[in-house]
LODO-27619 format. One record per residue: residue number from 0; residue in one letter; x, y, z of N, C-alpha, C in turn. Coordinates in Angstrom, 1 decimal. Each point is the difference from the previous one (the first is absolute). Example, Ala and Ser with C-alpha at 12.3 -4.5 7.8 and 13.67 -1.06 7.14 Angstrom:
> num_residu_nxx_nyy_nzz_caxx_cayy_cazz_cxx_cyy_czz
> 0_a_13.2_-5.7_7.8_-0.9_1.2_0.0_0.9_1.2_0.0;
> 1_s_-0.4_1.1_-0.7_0.9_1.1_0.0_-0.8_1.1_0.8;
END
This chain:
> num_residu_nxx_nyy_nzz_caxx_cayy_cazz_cxx_cyy_czz
> 0_x_0.8_-1.2_0.0_-0.8_1.2_0.0_0.9_1.3_0.0;
> 1_x_1.1_-0.1_0.7_0.9_1.2_0.1_0.5_0.3_-1.4;
> 2_x_0.5_-1.0_-0.7_0.5_0.2_-1.3_-1.0_0.5_-1.0;
> 3_x_-1.3_-0.5_0.1_-1.0_0.5_-0.9_-0.3_1.5_0.2;
> 4_x_-0.1_0.4_1.3_-0.3_1.4_0.3_1.1_0.9_-0.5;
> 5_x_1.2_-0.5_0.2_1.2_0.8_-0.5_-0.1_0.2_-1.5;
> 6_x_-0.4_-1.0_-0.7_-0.1_0.1_-1.5_-1.0_1.0_-0.4;
> 7_x_-1.2_0.0_0.7_-1.0_1.0_-0.4_0.4_1.4_0.3;
> 8_x_0.7_0.2_1.1_0.5_1.4_0.3_1.0_0.4_-1.1;
> 9_x_0.8_-0.9_-0.4_1.0_0.3_-1.0_-0.6_0.4_-1.3;
> 10_x_-1.1_-0.6_-0.4_-0.7_0.3_-1.2_-0.6_1.5_0.0;
> 11_x_-0.6_0.3_1.2_-0.5_1.3_0.2_1.0_1.1_-0.1;
> 12_x_1.2_-0.3_0.6_1.1_1.0_0.0_0.5_0.2_-1.5;
> 13_x_0.1_-1.1_-0.7_0.4_0.1_-1.4_-1.0_0.8_-0.9;
> 14_x_-1.3_-0.2_0.3_-1.0_0.8_-0.8_0.1_1.5_0.4;
> 15_x_0.2_0.3_1.3_0.1_1.3_0.5_1.2_0.7_-0.6;
> 16_x_1.1_-0.7_0.0_1.2_0.6_-0.6_-0.1_0.2_-1.5;
> 17_x_-0.8_-0.9_-0.7_-0.2_0.2_-1.4_-0.8_1.2_-0.3;
> 18_x_-1.1_0.2_0.8_-0.9_1.2_-0.2_0.8_1.3_0.3;
> 19_x_0.8_0.0_1.1_0.8_1.2_0.3_1.0_0.3_-1.1;
> 20_x_0.6_-1.1_-0.6_1.0_0.2_-1.0_-0.6_0.6_-1.3;
> 21_x_-1.3_-0.3_-0.2_-0.6_0.6_-1.2_-0.6_1.4_0.3;
> 22_x_-0.6_0.2_1.2_-0.7_1.2_0.3_0.9_1.2_0.4;
> 23_x_1.1_-0.3_0.7_0.9_1.1_0.4_0.6_0.7_-1.1;
> 24_x_0.5_-0.6_-1.1_0.6_0.7_-1.1_-1.1_0.9_-0.7;
> 25_x_-1.2_-0.6_-0.1_-1.1_0.8_-0.6_-0.3_1.2_0.8;
> 26_x_-0.1_-0.1_1.4_-0.2_1.1_0.8_1.1_1.1_-0.1;
> 27_x_1.2_-0.5_0.0_1.2_0.9_-0.2_-0.1_0.8_-1.3;
> 28_x_-0.4_-0.8_-1.1_-0.1_0.7_-1.3_-1.1_1.1_0.0;
> 29_x_-1.1_-0.3_0.6_-1.1_1.0_0.0_0.4_1.2_0.9;
> 30_x_0.7_-0.2_1.1_0.4_1.1_0.8_1.0_0.9_-0.7;
> 31_x_0.9_-0.7_-0.8_1.0_0.8_-0.7_-0.7_0.8_-1.2;
> 32_x_-1.0_-0.6_-0.6_-0.6_0.6_-1.1_-1.0_1.0_0.3;
> 33_x_-0.6_-0.1_1.2_-1.1_0.9_0.4_0.5_1.5_0.0;
> 34_x_1.1_0.3_0.4_0.5_1.4_0.0_0.2_0.4_-1.5;
> 35_x_0.5_-0.9_-0.8_0.2_0.3_-1.4_-1.3_0.3_-0.7;
> 36_x_-1.0_-0.8_0.3_-1.4_0.2_-0.6_-0.6_1.3_0.5;
> 37_x_0.2_0.4_1.2_-0.5_1.2_0.6_0.6_1.2_-0.7;
> 38_x_1.3_-0.1_-0.2_0.7_1.1_-0.7_-0.5_0.1_-1.4;
> 39_x_-0.1_-1.1_-0.7_-0.5_0.0_-1.4_-1.4_0.6_-0.1;
> 40_x_-0.9_-0.4_0.9_-1.3_0.5_0.0_0.0_1.5_0.2;
> 41_x_0.8_0.5_0.9_0.1_1.4_0.3_0.5_0.8_-1.2;
> 42_x_1.0_-0.6_-0.7_0.5_0.7_-1.2_-1.0_-0.1_-1.1;
> 43_x_-0.7_-1.0_-0.2_-1.0_-0.2_-1.0_-1.1_1.1_0.2;
> 44_x_-0.5_0.1_1.3_-1.0_1.0_0.3_0.5_1.4_-0.4;
> 45_x_1.2_0.3_0.4_0.6_1.4_-0.3_0.1_0.2_-1.5;
> 46_x_0.4_-1.0_-0.7_0.1_0.2_-1.5_-1.4_0.3_-0.6;
> 47_x_-1.0_-0.7_0.6_-1.4_0.3_-0.5_-0.4_1.4_0.3;
> 48_x_0.3_0.5_1.2_-0.3_1.3_0.4_0.7_1.0_-0.9;
> 49_x_1.2_-0.2_-0.4_0.8_0.8_-0.9_-0.7_0.1_-1.3;
> 50_x_-0.5_-1.2_-0.5_-0.7_0.0_-1.3_-1.3_0.8_0.1;
> 51_x_-0.7_-0.1_1.2_-1.2_0.8_0.2_0.3_1.5_-0.1;
> 52_x_1.1_0.4_0.6_0.4_1.4_0.0_0.3_0.5_-1.5;
> 53_x_0.5_-0.9_-0.8_0.2_0.3_-1.4_-1.3_0.2_-0.8;
> 54_x_-1.0_-0.8_0.3_-1.3_0.2_-0.6_-0.5_1.4_0.3;
> 55_x_0.0_0.4_1.3_-0.5_1.3_0.4_0.8_1.1_-0.7;
> 56_x_1.3_-0.1_0.0_0.8_1.0_-0.7_-0.3_0.1_-1.5;
> 57_x_-0.2_-1.1_-0.6_-0.3_0.1_-1.4_-1.4_0.6_-0.3;
> 58_x_-0.9_-0.3_0.9_-1.4_0.6_-0.1_0.1_1.5_0.2;
> 59_x_0.8_0.5_1.0_0.1_1.4_0.2_0.6_0.7_-1.2;
> 60_x_1.0_-0.7_-0.7_0.6_0.6_-1.1_-1.0_0.3_-1.1;
> 61_x_-1.0_-0.9_-0.1_-1.0_0.1_-1.1_-1.1_1.1_0.3;
> 62_x_-0.4_0.2_1.3_-1.1_0.9_0.3_0.5_1.4_0.2;
> 63_x_1.3_0.2_0.2_0.6_1.4_0.2_0.0_0.8_-1.2;
> 64_x_0.0_-0.6_-1.2_0.2_0.8_-1.2_-0.8_-0.7_-1.1;
> 65_x_-0.9_0.8_-0.7_-0.7_-0.6_-1.2_1.0_-0.3_-1.1;
> 66_x_1.1_0.7_-0.1_1.0_-0.2_-1.0_0.6_-1.4_0.2;
> 67_x_0.4_-0.4_1.2_0.5_-1.3_0.3_-1.0_-1.1_-0.3;
> 68_x_-1.3_0.3_0.4_-1.0_-1.0_-0.2_-0.2_-0.2_-1.5;
> 69_x_-0.1_1.0_-0.8_-0.2_-0.1_-1.4_1.2_-0.7_-0.7;
> 70_x_1.2_0.3_0.5_1.2_-0.6_-0.6_0.0_-1.6_0.1;
> 71_x_-0.3_-0.4_1.3_0.0_-1.4_0.2_-1.2_-0.7_-0.7;
> 72_x_-1.2_0.7_0.1_-1.2_-0.6_-0.6_0.2_-0.3_-1.5;
> 73_x_0.8_0.9_-0.7_0.2_-0.1_-1.4_1.1_-1.0_-0.3;
> 74_x_0.6_-0.6_1.0_1.1_-1.0_-0.3_1.4_0.5_0.3;
> 75_x_0.1_1.2_0.4_1.3_0.5_0.3_0.6_-0.4_1.4;
> 76_x_1.2_0.5_0.3_0.6_-0.4_1.3_0.4_1.3_0.7;
> 77_x_0.1_-0.2_1.3_0.4_1.1_0.9_1.4_-0.3_0.6;
> 78_x_0.9_0.9_0.0_1.3_-0.2_0.6_-0.2_-0.3_1.5;
> 79_x_0.8_-1.0_0.5_-0.1_-0.5_1.4_-1.2_-0.9_0.2;
> 80_x_-0.8_-0.3_-1.0_-1.2_-0.8_0.1_0.0_-1.1_-1.1;
> 81_x_1.1_-0.5_-0.4_0.1_-1.0_-1.0_1.1_-1.0_0.4;
> 82_x_0.0_-0.4_1.3_1.0_-0.9_0.6_1.4_0.6_-0.2;
> 83_x_0.1_1.3_0.0_1.3_0.6_-0.2_0.4_0.8_1.2;
> 84_x_-0.6_-0.2_1.1_0.3_0.7_1.2_-0.3_-0.9_1.3;
> 85_x_1.0_-0.1_0.9_-0.2_-0.8_1.2_-0.2_1.1_1.1;
> 86_x_-1.2_-0.1_0.6_-0.4_1.0_1.1_0.4_-0.6_1.3;
> 87_x_0.7_0.8_0.8_0.5_-0.5_1.3_-0.5_0.9_1.2;
> 88_x_-1.2_0.6_-0.2_-0.5_0.9_1.0_-0.6_-0.7_1.2;
> 89_x_-0.2_-1.3_-0.1_-0.5_-0.8_1.1_1.1_-0.9_0.5;
> 90_x_0.4_0.1_1.3_1.1_-0.8_0.5_-0.3_-1.5_-0.2;
> 91_x_1.1_-0.7_-0.2_-0.1_-1.5_0.0_-0.1_-0.6_-1.4;
> 92_x_0.2_0.8_-1.0_0.0_-0.6_-1.4_-0.3_1.1_-1.0;
> 93_x_-0.4_-0.4_-1.2_-0.3_0.9_-1.1_-1.1_-0.6_-0.9;
> 94_x_-0.5_0.9_-0.8_-1.1_-0.4_-0.9_0.2_0.7_-1.4;
> 95_x_-0.6_-0.5_-1.0_0.0_0.6_-1.3_-1.3_-0.2_-0.6;
> 96_x_-0.4_1.0_-1.0_-1.3_0.1_-0.5_0.0_0.1_-1.5;
> 97_x_-1.1_-0.5_-0.6_-0.2_0.1_-1.4_-1.4_0.3_-0.3;
> 98_x_-0.3_1.0_-0.8_-1.3_0.4_-0.5_-0.2_-0.3_-1.4;
> 99_x_-1.0_-0.7_-0.3_-0.3_-0.4_-1.4_-1.4_0.3_-0.4;
> 100_x_-0.2_0.8_-1.0_-1.4_0.3_-0.5_-0.5_-0.9_-1.1;
> 101_x_-1.3_-0.1_0.0_-0.7_-0.7_-1.1_-1.0_1.0_-0.6;
> 102_x_0.4_0.6_-1.1_-0.9_1.0_-0.6_-1.4_-0.5_-0.4;
> 103_x_0.0_-1.2_-0.5_-1.3_-0.6_-0.5_-1.0_-0.2_1.2;
> 104_x_0.5_-0.5_1.1_-0.8_-0.3_1.2_-0.1_1.1_0.9;
> 105_x_0.7_1.1_-0.2_0.1_1.2_0.9_0.3_-0.4_1.4;
> 106_x_1.1_-0.8_0.1_0.4_-0.5_1.3_1.5_0.3_0.2;
> 107_x_0.4_0.0_1.2_1.5_0.1_0.3_0.3_-1.0_1.1;
> 108_x_1.0_-0.8_-0.3_0.5_-1.1_0.9_1.2_0.5_0.7;
> 109_x_0.0_-0.1_1.4_1.1_0.3_0.8_0.6_-1.3_0.5;
> 110_x_1.3_-0.2_-0.2_0.7_-1.2_0.5_1.1_0.5_0.9;
> 111_x_0.0_-0.5_1.3_1.0_0.4_0.9_0.7_-1.3_0.6;
> 112_x_1.3_0.1_0.1_0.8_-1.1_0.5_0.7_0.5_1.2;
> 113_x_-0.1_-0.7_1.2_0.7_0.4_1.2_1.0_-1.1_0.3;
> 114_x_1.2_0.5_0.5_1.1_-0.9_0.3_0.5_0.4_1.4;
> 115_x_0.1_-1.0_0.9_0.5_0.4_1.4_1.5_0.2_-0.1;
> 116_x_0.6_0.5_1.1_1.4_0.4_0.0_0.9_-1.1_-0.2;
> 117_x_-0.4_-1.2_0.4_0.9_-1.2_-0.2_0.1_-0.4_-1.5;
> 118_x_-1.0_0.4_-0.8_0.0_-0.4_-1.4_-0.5_-1.4_-0.2;
> 119_x_-0.4_-0.7_1.0_-0.5_-1.3_-0.1_-1.5_-0.2_-0.2;
> 120_x_-0.7_1.1_0.4_-1.5_-0.1_-0.2_-0.5_1.1_-0.9;
> 121_x_-0.8_-0.4_-1.0_-0.6_1.0_-0.9_-1.5_-0.4_-0.1;
> 122_x_-0.8_1.1_-0.1_-1.4_-0.2_-0.1_-0.5_1.1_-1.0;
> 123_x_-0.9_-0.4_-0.9_-0.6_0.9_-1.0_-1.5_0.1_0.1;
> 124_x_-0.5_1.2_-0.3_-1.4_0.3_0.0_-0.3_0.7_-1.3;
> 125_x_-1.1_-0.4_-0.6_-0.5_0.7_-1.3_-1.4_0.4_0.2;
> 126_x_-0.3_1.2_-0.4_-1.4_0.6_0.2_-0.3_0.7_-1.3;
> 127_x_-1.2_-0.2_-0.5_-0.5_0.7_-1.2_-1.1_1.0_0.3;
> 128_x_0.2_1.2_-0.4_-1.0_1.1_0.2_-0.6_0.4_-1.3;
> 129_x_-1.4_0.3_0.1_-0.6_0.6_-1.2_0.3_1.5_0.1;
> 130_x_0.0_0.6_-1.2_0.4_1.4_-0.1_-1.2_0.8_-0.6;
> 131_x_-1.0_0.3_0.7_-1.2_0.8_-0.6_0.3_1.4_-0.2;
> 132_x_1.2_0.5_0.6_0.3_1.4_-0.2_0.7_0.5_1.3;
> 133_x_0.2_1.3_0.0_0.7_0.6_1.2_-0.9_-0.2_1.3;
> 134_x_-1.3_0.1_-0.2_-0.9_-0.3_1.1_-1.3_-0.5_-0.6;
> 135_x_-0.5_-1.1_0.6_-1.1_-0.7_-0.6_-1.3_0.8_0.2;
> 136_x_-0.2_1.1_-0.6_-1.2_0.9_0.1_-0.3_0.6_-1.3;
> 137_x_-1.3_0.2_-0.2_-0.4_0.8_-1.2_0.4_1.4_0.0;
> 138_x_-0.1_0.6_1.2_0.4_1.4_0.2_0.9_0.0_1.3;
> 139_x_1.2_0.6_-0.1_0.8_0.2_1.1_0.4_1.5_0.0;
> 140_x_-0.5_0.7_1.0_0.2_1.5_0.1_1.0_0.2_1.1;
> 141_x_1.1_0.8_-0.3_1.0_0.2_1.0_-0.5_0.9_1.2;
> 142_x_-0.7_1.0_-0.3_-0.5_0.9_1.1_-1.4_-0.3_0.5;
> 143_x_-0.9_0.0_-0.9_-1.4_-0.3_0.4_-0.8_-0.3_-1.2;
> 144_x_-1.3_-0.5_0.2_-0.8_-0.3_-1.1_-1.5_0.3_0.3;
> 145_x_-0.7_0.6_-1.0_-1.4_0.3_0.2_-0.7_-0.6_-1.2;
> 146_x_-0.9_-0.9_0.4_-0.8_-0.7_-1.0_-1.5_0.1_0.3;
> 147_x_-0.7_0.9_-0.6_-1.4_0.3_0.3_-0.8_0.1_-1.3;
> 148_x_-1.3_-0.3_0.1_-0.8_0.2_-1.2_0.1_-1.2_-0.9;
> 149_x_0.2_0.3_-1.3_-0.2_-1.0_-1.1_1.2_-0.9_-0.3;
> 150_x_1.2_0.4_0.2_1.1_-0.9_-0.4_-0.1_-1.4_0.6;
> 151_x_0.3_-1.0_-0.8_0.0_-1.4_0.4_1.4_-0.6_-0.1;
> 152_x_0.5_-0.5_1.1_1.3_-0.6_0.0_-0.1_-1.6_0.0;
> 153_x_0.6_-0.6_-1.0_-0.2_-1.4_-0.2_1.4_-0.7_0.2;
> 154_x_-0.1_-1.3_0.3_1.2_-0.9_-0.1_1.1_0.3_1.0;
> 155_x_-0.3_0.5_1.1_1.0_0.3_1.0_-0.4_1.0_1.0;
> 156_x_0.7_0.1_1.2_-0.3_0.9_1.0_0.5_1.4_-0.2;
> 157_x_-0.3_1.0_0.8_0.5_1.3_0.1_0.9_0.1_1.2;
> 158_x_1.2_0.4_-0.1_0.9_0.0_1.2_0.7_1.4_0.0;
> 159_x_0.3_0.4_1.2_0.7_1.3_0.2_0.5_0.1_1.4;
> 160_x_1.3_0.5_0.2_0.5_0.2_1.4_-0.8_1.1_0.7;
> 161_x_-0.7_0.9_-0.8_-0.8_1.1_0.6_-1.4_-0.4_0.0;
> 162_x_-0.9_1.0_0.3_-1.4_-0.3_0.2_-0.7_-0.3_-1.4;
> 163_x_-1.0_-0.8_0.0_-0.9_-0.2_-1.1_-1.4_0.5_0.3;
> 164_x_-0.5_0.8_-0.9_-1.4_0.5_0.1_-0.9_-0.6_-1.1;
> 165_x_-1.1_-0.6_0.4_-0.9_-0.6_-0.9_-1.4_0.3_0.4;
> 166_x_-1.0_-0.7_-0.4_-1.3_0.1_0.5_-0.7_-1.3_0.0;
> 167_x_-1.2_0.0_0.6_-0.7_-1.3_0.2_-0.4_-0.7_-1.3;
> 168_x_0.0_0.8_-1.1_-0.4_-0.7_-1.3_1.1_-0.9_-0.5;
> 169_x_1.2_0.1_0.5_1.1_-0.9_-0.4_0.0_-1.2_0.9;
> 170_x_-0.6_-1.0_-0.3_0.0_-1.3_0.8_1.2_-0.9_-0.4;
> 171_x_0.7_0.4_-1.0_1.3_-0.6_-0.4_0.8_1.1_-0.7;
> 172_x_1.3_-0.1_-0.2_0.8_-1.1_0.4_0.4_0.0_1.5;
> 173_x_1.0_-0.7_0.3_0.5_0.1_1.4_0.9_1.2_0.1;
> 174_x_0.1_0.5_1.3_0.8_1.2_0.3_1.0_-0.4_1.1;
> 175_x_1.3_0.4_-0.3_1.1_-0.2_1.0_0.6_1.3_0.2;
> 176_x_0.1_0.5_1.2_0.6_1.3_0.3_0.8_0.0_1.3;
> 177_x_1.0_0.9_0.0_0.8_0.3_1.2_-0.7_1.1_0.8;
> 178_x_-1.1_0.5_-0.5_-0.7_1.1_0.8_-1.5_-0.4_0.1;
> 179_x_-0.8_1.0_0.0_-1.5_-0.2_0.1_-0.5_-0.4_-1.4;
> 180_x_-1.1_-0.8_0.1_-0.8_-0.3_-1.2_-1.4_0.5_0.2;
> 181_x_-0.3_1.2_-0.6_-1.2_0.7_0.2_-1.0_-0.5_-1.0;
> 182_x_-1.3_-0.2_0.4_-0.6_0.2_1.3_0.1_-1.2_0.9;
> 183_x_0.6_-1.1_-0.4_0.0_-1.2_0.8_0.7_0.1_1.3;
> 184_x_1.2_0.6_0.0_0.8_0.0_1.2_0.6_1.4_0.1;
> 185_x_-0.4_0.7_1.1_0.5_1.4_0.2_0.2_0.1_1.5;
> 186_x_0.5_-1.0_0.6_0.2_0.0_1.5_1.5_0.2_0.4;
> 187_x_0.8_0.6_-0.9_1.3_0.4_0.4_0.9_-1.1_0.6;
> 188_x_-0.2_-1.2_-0.6_0.9_-1.1_0.5_-0.6_-0.9_1.0;
> 189_x_-1.1_0.4_0.7_-0.6_-0.8_1.0_-0.7_-1.2_-0.6;
> 190_x_0.2_-1.2_0.5_-0.6_-1.2_-0.6_-1.6_0.1_0.1;
> 191_x_-0.7_-0.7_-0.8_0.5_-0.9_-1.1_0.4_0.8_-1.2;
> 192_x_0.9_-0.5_-0.8_0.5_0.7_-1.2_-0.3_-0.8_-1.2;
> 193_x_-0.9_-0.9_0.0_-0.3_-0.8_-1.2_-1.3_-0.7_0.2;
> 194_x_-0.7_-0.3_-1.1_-1.2_-0.8_0.0_0.3_-1.4_-0.5;
> 195_x_1.3_-0.3_-0.3_0.5_-1.3_-0.4_-0.7_-0.4_-1.3;
> 196_x_-0.6_0.9_-0.7_-0.6_-0.3_-1.3_0.4_1.0_-1.1;
> 197_x_-0.1_1.3_0.3_0.3_1.0_-1.1_1.1_0.9_0.4;
> 198_x_0.0_0.5_1.2_1.0_1.0_0.4_0.9_-0.3_1.1;
> 199_x_1.3_0.4_-0.1_1.0_-0.2_1.1_0.7_1.3_0.2;
> 200_x_-0.3_0.7_1.0_0.7_1.3_0.3_1.1_-0.3_0.9;
> 201_x_1.1_0.8_-0.1_1.2_-0.2_0.8_0.6_-1.4_-0.3;
> 202_x_-0.2_-0.4_-1.2_0.5_-1.3_-0.5_1.5_0.1_-0.2;
> 203_x_0.8_-1.0_0.4_1.5_0.1_-0.1_0.4_-0.1_-1.5;
> 204_x_-0.2_1.0_-0.7_0.4_0.0_-1.4_1.6_0.0_-0.1;
> 205_x_0.5_-0.8_-1.0_1.4_0.1_-0.2_0.4_1.4_-0.5;
> 206_x_1.3_0.3_0.1_0.4_1.4_-0.5_-0.2_0.1_-1.5;
> 207_x_-0.2_1.2_-0.4_-0.2_0.3_-1.4_1.3_-0.3_-0.7;
> 208_x_-0.1_-0.7_-1.2_1.2_-0.3_-0.7_0.7_1.2_-0.7;
> 209_x_1.2_-0.1_-0.3_0.7_1.0_-0.7_-0.3_-0.1_-1.5;
> 210_x_-1.0_0.7_-0.4_-0.5_-0.1_-1.4_0.9_0.7_-1.0;
> 211_x_0.4_-0.7_-1.0_0.9_0.5_-1.1_-0.9_0.8_-0.9;
> 212_x_-0.3_1.3_0.3_-0.9_0.8_-0.8_0.6_0.2_-1.4;
> 213_x_1.3_0.3_0.0_0.7_0.3_-1.3_-0.1_-1.2_-0.9;
> 214_x_0.1_-1.2_0.6_0.0_-1.2_-0.8_-1.4_-0.3_-0.6;
> 215_x_-1.1_0.3_0.8_-1.3_-0.2_-0.4_-0.4_1.0_-1.1;
> 216_x_0.5_1.2_0.2_-0.3_1.1_-1.0_0.7_-0.4_-1.4;
> 217_x_1.2_-0.5_0.1_0.7_-0.4_-1.2_-0.7_-1.1_-0.7;
> 218_x_-0.5_-1.0_0.8_-0.7_-1.1_-0.5_-1.3_0.4_-0.7;
> 219_x_-0.7_0.9_0.6_-1.3_0.5_-0.5_0.2_0.6_-1.4;
> 220_x_1.0_0.8_-0.1_0.3_0.6_-1.3_-0.7_1.4_-0.1;
> 221_x_0.5_0.8_-1.0_-0.5_1.4_-0.1_-1.5_0.0_-0.4;
> 222_x_-0.5_-1.0_-0.7_-1.4_0.0_-0.4_-1.0_-0.4_1.1;
> 223_x_0.5_-0.4_1.1_-0.9_-0.5_1.1_0.1_0.9_1.2;
> 224_x_0.2_1.3_-0.1_0.2_0.8_1.1_-1.1_1.1_0.1;
> 225_x_-1.0_-0.1_-0.8_-1.1_0.9_0.1_-1.3_-0.8_0.0;
> 226_x_-1.1_0.7_0.5_-1.3_-0.7_0.2_-0.6_-0.5_-1.3;
> 227_x_0.0_0.8_-1.0_-0.6_-0.4_-1.3_0.6_-1.2_-0.6;
> 228_x_1.3_-0.1_0.1_0.7_-1.2_-0.6_-0.3_-1.2_0.8;
> 229_x_0.0_0.1_1.3_-0.3_-1.2_0.9_-1.4_-0.5_-0.1;
> 230_x_-0.9_0.9_-0.4_-1.4_-0.5_-0.1_-0.3_-0.5_-1.4;
> 231_x_0.9_0.1_-0.9_-0.3_-0.4_-1.4_1.0_-1.0_-0.6;
> 232_x_1.2_0.0_0.5_1.0_-0.8_-0.7_0.3_-1.3_0.8;
> 233_x_1.0_-0.7_-0.5_0.3_-1.3_0.7_1.2_0.1_0.9;
> 234_x_-0.1_1.0_0.9_1.1_0.2_1.0_0.0_-1.0_1.0;
> 235_x_1.1_-0.6_0.3_0.1_-1.0_1.1_0.0_0.8_1.4;
> 236_x_0.7_1.1_0.0_0.1_0.8_1.2_-0.4_1.4_-0.3;
> 237_x_-0.9_0.6_0.7_-0.3_1.4_-0.1_0.7_0.8_1.1;
> 238_x_0.7_1.0_-0.3_0.9_0.7_0.9_-0.4_1.5_0.0;
> 239_x_-0.3_0.6_1.1_-0.3_1.4_0.1_1.0_0.6_1.0;
> 240_x_0.6_1.2_-0.4_0.9_0.7_0.9_-0.7_0.8_1.0;
> 241_x_0.7_0.5_1.0_-0.6_0.8_1.1_-0.7_1.2_-0.5;
> 242_x_0.4_0.6_-1.2_-0.6_1.2_-0.5_-1.3_-0.3_-0.7;
> 243_x_-0.3_-1.2_-0.2_-1.3_-0.4_-0.7_-0.9_-0.8_0.9;
> 244_x_-1.0_0.7_0.6_-0.9_-0.7_0.9_-1.3_-0.3_-0.8;
> 245_x_-0.1_-1.2_-0.6_-1.1_-0.3_-0.9_-1.2_-0.4_0.8;
> 246_x_-1.1_0.2_-0.7_-1.3_-0.6_0.5_-0.3_-1.1_-1.0;
> 247_x_0.1_-1.3_0.4_-0.2_-1.1_-0.8_-1.5_-0.2_-0.1;
> 248_x_-0.7_0.3_-1.1_-1.4_-0.1_-0.1_-0.4_-0.7_-1.3;
> 249_x_0.1_-1.3_0.0_-0.3_-0.8_-1.2_-1.4_0.1_-0.4;
> 250_x_-0.3_-0.1_-1.3_-1.4_-0.1_-0.4_-0.5_-1.4_-0.1;
> 251_x_-1.1_-0.2_-0.6_-0.7_-1.3_-0.1_1.0_-1.0_-0.6;
> 252_x_0.0_-1.2_0.6_0.9_-1.1_-0.4_1.4_0.4_-0.1;
> 253_x_0.5_1.0_0.8_1.4_0.4_-0.1_0.5_-0.2_1.4;
> 254_x_0.4_-1.2_0.3_0.5_-0.3_1.4_1.5_0.0_0.0;
> 255_x_0.6_0.4_1.1_1.4_-0.1_0.2_0.3_-1.3_0.6;
> 256_x_0.7_-0.9_-0.8_0.2_-1.4_0.4_0.8_-0.7_-1.0;
> 257_x_-0.3_-1.3_-0.2_0.8_-0.9_-0.8_-0.6_-0.3_-1.3;
> 258_x_-1.1_0.7_-0.4_-0.6_-0.3_-1.3_-0.2_1.3_-0.8;
> 259_x_-0.2_-0.2_-1.3_-0.2_1.2_-0.9_-1.2_0.7_0.3;
> 260_x_-0.1_1.3_-0.2_1.0_0.8_-0.8_1.1_0.6_0.9;
> 261_x_0.0_-0.4_1.3_1.0_0.6_0.9_0.7_-1.1_0.7;
> 262_x_1.0_-0.6_-0.6_0.5_-1.3_0.6_1.2_0.3_1.0;
> 263_x_0.2_1.2_0.4_1.1_0.2_1.0_-0.2_-0.8_1.3;
> 264_x_1.1_-0.5_0.5_0.0_-0.8_1.2_0.5_0.8_1.2;
> 265_x_0.6_1.2_-0.2_0.5_0.7_1.1_-0.2_1.5_-0.3;
> 266_x_-0.4_0.8_1.0_-0.2_1.4_0.0_0.8_0.6_1.1;
> 267_x_1.0_0.8_-0.4_0.9_0.7_1.0_-0.2_1.5_0.0;
> 268_x_-0.3_0.6_1.1_-0.2_1.4_0.1_0.9_0.5_1.1;
> 269_x_0.9_1.0_-0.3_0.9_0.5_1.0_-0.8_1.0_0.9;
> 270_x_-1.0_0.6_-0.4_-0.8_0.9_0.8_-1.3_-0.6_0.4;
> 271_x_-1.1_0.8_-0.1_-1.3_-0.5_0.4_-0.7_-0.6_-1.2;
> 272_x_-0.9_-0.9_0.3_-0.8_-0.7_-1.0_-1.5_0.1_0.4;
> 273_x_-0.8_0.4_-1.0_-1.5_0.1_0.3_-0.6_-1.0_-1.0;
> 274_x_-1.0_-0.8_0.5_-0.7_-0.9_-0.8_-1.5_0.4_0.1;
> 275_x_-0.6_-0.1_-1.2_-1.5_0.3_0.0_-0.6_-0.9_-1.1;
> 276_x_-1.3_-0.2_0.1_-0.7_-0.9_-1.0_-1.4_-0.3_0.5;
> 277_x_-0.7_-0.9_-0.6_-1.3_-0.3_0.3_-0.2_-1.5_0.1;
> 278_x_-0.8_-0.5_0.9_-0.3_-1.4_0.0_-0.9_-0.4_-1.2;
> 279_x_0.1_-1.2_-0.4_-0.9_-0.5_-1.0_0.1_0.6_-1.4;
> 280_x_1.3_0.5_-0.3_0.2_0.6_-1.3_0.6_-0.9_-1.0;
> 281_x_-0.2_-1.3_0.2_0.6_-1.0_-1.0_0.9_-1.0_0.7;
> 282_x_0.5_-0.9_-0.8_0.8_-1.0_0.6_1.0_-0.5_-1.1;
> 283_x_1.1_-0.6_0.4_1.0_-0.5_-0.9_0.3_-1.5_0.3;
> 284_x_-0.1_-0.9_-0.9_0.3_-1.4_0.2_1.5_-0.2_0.0;
> 285_x_0.5_-0.7_1.0_1.4_-0.3_0.0_0.3_-0.9_1.1;
> 286_x_1.1_-0.8_-0.1_0.5_-0.9_1.0_0.6_0.7_1.1;
> 287_x_-0.2_-0.4_1.3_0.6_0.6_1.1_1.5_-0.3_0.0;
> 288_x_0.8_0.9_0.7_1.4_-0.3_0.1_0.3_-1.4_0.5;
> 289_x_1.2_-0.6_-0.4_0.3_-1.3_0.4_0.3_-0.1_1.5;
> 290_x_0.4_1.1_0.7_0.2_0.0_1.4_-1.1_0.6_0.8;
> 291_x_-1.2_0.0_-0.6_-1.1_0.7_0.7_-0.2_-0.5_1.4;
> 292_x_0.0_-1.3_0.3_-0.4_-0.5_1.3_1.3_-0.1_0.9;
END
């Protein structure tokens, strides 16, 4: 019996030693690797954060100038935004940016690659933005806007950093303003400042873009800088100088929009603009803009 018990204990000891022989190296391996994995994860996260910073920087480069926006949208490149510059303004690594426009789709793709300071971790982010214009509004007024009576604004909101004055007859479009929107909101900033349907007063509007007026005027051409030409010809852009404050008063079936006889898609006025007309004076059949919604 003594020899039998001794044999059983010996088997248990051998099994235990075998398990320890296998498990201890595995445990040591994981302990050694855990710190490496933690460092790798931290570096990977930082590289991703650097790439995010690049996306934001690229976006800011586009919205700060209509000239830059137009250059990229038409397929051109911007210096320092074509993977030709390593930005190091954020500690712990660097990032590089590329802006690529698609003129047919009216989109711009921003690609940003972040690399941590060790050079071992890289992460990339790619974002595509639609480019409806400098600001996605039918009317953007720098100082203020007054829309009362008969004028009808279609296919987009009215936005202004200053106050907007309208009347109850205008149940559309939407209004976004950094000031009052009369008569809907005249409470000098006290809430509520929106009905969440049509008007948003004290709305956090982005800063007005740096509009390349000279470029737009050159694009419009000499024949598209007076009211008569813009109401009758095929001008893509109608441009009025500050010395010419027109009253745009189209007649029957003469709409300012994307269809004949007045197919202009942009109206730029350096000074004041007055709109007048009548409801129910005709209609023009035409497809809505591709980016309407």
